[in-house]
C-alpha positions as CSV (number, residue, x, y, z in Angstrom):
1,X,158.0,69.9,135.2
2,X,160.3,67.8,133.0
3,X,161.3,68.7,129.5
4,X,159.5,65.7,128.1
5,X,156.3,66.5,129.9
6,X,156.5,70.2,128.7
7,X,157.0,69.1,125.2
8,X,154.0,66.7,125.4
9,X,151.8,69.4,126.8
10,X,152.9,72.1,124.4
11,X,149.9,71.6,121.9
12,X,147.5,71.4,124.6
13,X,148.9,74.5,126.2
14,X,148.9,76.4,122.9
15,X,145.3,75.4,122.2
16,X,144.4,76.4,125.9
17,X,145.7,79.8,125.5
18,X,144.4,80.4,122.0
19,X,140.8,79.3,123.0
20,X,140.8,81.7,125.9
21,X,142.0,84.5,123.9
22,X,139.4,83.7,121.2
23,X,136.7,83.7,123.8
24,X,137.7,87.2,125.1
25,X,139.2,86.4,128.5
26,X,139.8,89.6,130.2
27,X,143.5,89.7,130.6
28,X,144.0,93.4,130.7
29,X,145.7,93.4,134.1
30,X,148.4,90.9,132.8
31,X,151.5,91.5,130.6
32,X,150.7,88.7,128.1
33,X,149.9,91.3,125.3
34,X,153.5,92.4,125.4
35,X,155.3,89.2,126.5
36,X,153.5,86.8,124.0
37,X,154.9,88.1,120.9
38,X,158.4,88.3,122.5
39,X,158.3,84.7,123.7
40,X,156.9,83.6,120.2
41,X,159.7,85.4,118.4
42,X,162.3,83.5,120.7
43,X,160.6,80.1,120.0
44,X,160.6,80.9,116.2
45,X,164.3,81.8,116.5
46,X,165.1,78.4,118.1
47,X,162.9,76.5,115.6
48,X,164.7,78.5,112.7
49,X,168.1,77.5,114.0
50,X,167.0,73.9,114.2
51,X,165.9,73.8,110.6
52,X,162.3,74.9,110.6
53,X,161.9,78.5,109.1
54,X,159.5,80.3,111.3
55,X,158.6,83.9,111.7
56,X,155.9,86.0,113.7
57,X,155.2,89.4,112.2
58,X,152.2,90.6,114.2
59,X,152.0,92.3,117.5
60,X,149.9,91.5,120.6
61,X,147.7,88.5,120.6
62,X,147.5,88.6,116.9
63,X,151.1,87.1,117.1
64,X,149.5,84.0,118.9
65,X,146.9,83.8,116.3
66,X,149.5,83.8,113.5
67,X,151.7,81.1,115.2
68,X,148.6,79.1,116.0
69,X,147.6,79.0,112.3
70,X,151.3,77.9,111.5
71,X,151.2,75.3,114.1
72,X,147.8,73.9,112.8
73,X,149.3,73.7,109.4
74,X,152.8,72.5,110.2
75,X,152.3,70.9,113.7
76,X,153.9,67.7,112.9
77,X,157.1,69.2,111.6
78,X,157.2,71.6,114.4
79,X,157.0,68.7,117.0
80,X,159.6,66.8,115.1
81,X,162.1,69.7,115.3
82,X,161.2,70.3,118.9
83,X,161.9,66.6,119.6
84,X,165.3,66.8,117.6
85,X,166.2,69.9,119.7
86,X,165.4,68.1,123.0
87,X,167.5,65.1,122.0
88,X,170.5,67.2,120.9
89,X,172.7,68.0,123.9
90,X,175.3,70.1,122.0
91,X,173.3,72.5,119.8
92,X,173.7,76.1,120.7
93,X,172.4,79.5,119.9
94,X,174.2,82.7,119.9
95,X,172.5,85.6,121.4
96,X,173.5,89.2,122.1
97,X,174.1,88.1,125.7
98,X,176.3,85.2,124.7
99,X,175.9,81.5,123.8
100,X,173.1,79.5,125.1
101,X,172.2,75.8,124.6
102,X,169.3,75.4,122.1
103,X,167.7,72.7,124.2
104,X,167.7,75.2,127.2
105,X,166.0,78.0,125.2
106,X,163.3,75.7,123.9
107,X,162.8,74.4,127.5
108,X,162.3,78.0,128.7
109,X,159.8,78.7,125.9
110,X,157.8,75.5,126.7
111,X,157.7,76.5,130.4
112,X,156.4,79.9,129.4
113,X,153.6,78.4,127.6
114,X,152.8,76.0,130.4
115,X,152.7,78.8,133.0
116,X,150.5,81.1,130.7
117,X,148.0,78.3,130.1
118,X,147.7,77.6,133.8
119,X,147.3,81.2,134.9
120,X,144.7,81.7,132.0
121,X,142.7,78.7,133.4
122,X,142.9,80.3,136.9
123,X,141.9,83.9,135.5
124,X,139.0,82.2,133.7
125,X,137.8,80.3,136.7
126,X,137.9,83.5,138.8
127,X,136.0,85.4,136.4
128,X,133.4,82.6,136.0
129,X,133.0,82.7,139.7
130,X,132.6,86.5,139.8
131,X,135.5,87.0,142.0
132,X,136.1,90.6,143.1
133,X,139.0,92.3,141.5
134,X,142.1,92.3,143.8
135,X,142.9,95.9,143.0
136,X,140.8,98.7,141.4
137,X,142.7,99.6,138.2
138,X,141.6,102.9,136.8
139,X,141.9,101.9,133.2
140,X,139.3,99.0,133.8
141,X,136.7,101.4,134.9
142,X,136.6,103.2,131.5
């Protein structure tokens, strides 16, 4: 998907993920509880470098709730900063691994949220249909 389309869908994707988590979608067999705070921290790093101070302090899906609340309050500013990043072809971010284009970092985060929103929709549909588990995880039987 193009960067512009990912940017346009970000708010919708964030809302989709938030609503499924709020409804209690069973995602225990996924790594989202661990990867979500990591991706949110990376997104906040990108936004902070671009001029919007942002920080997520909670773990697990609480990090998503914290970021969602921030986005609901400051959504317009966040969108403006994202737009500015996507327009800037020279801004970069220093990471422990080296130097990365800020635009590329943002696009990766937007892709992550797009993929997670899609997979949560699929998981929800499977659970609504009563599909059998693909694998019998011992911790799900407790």
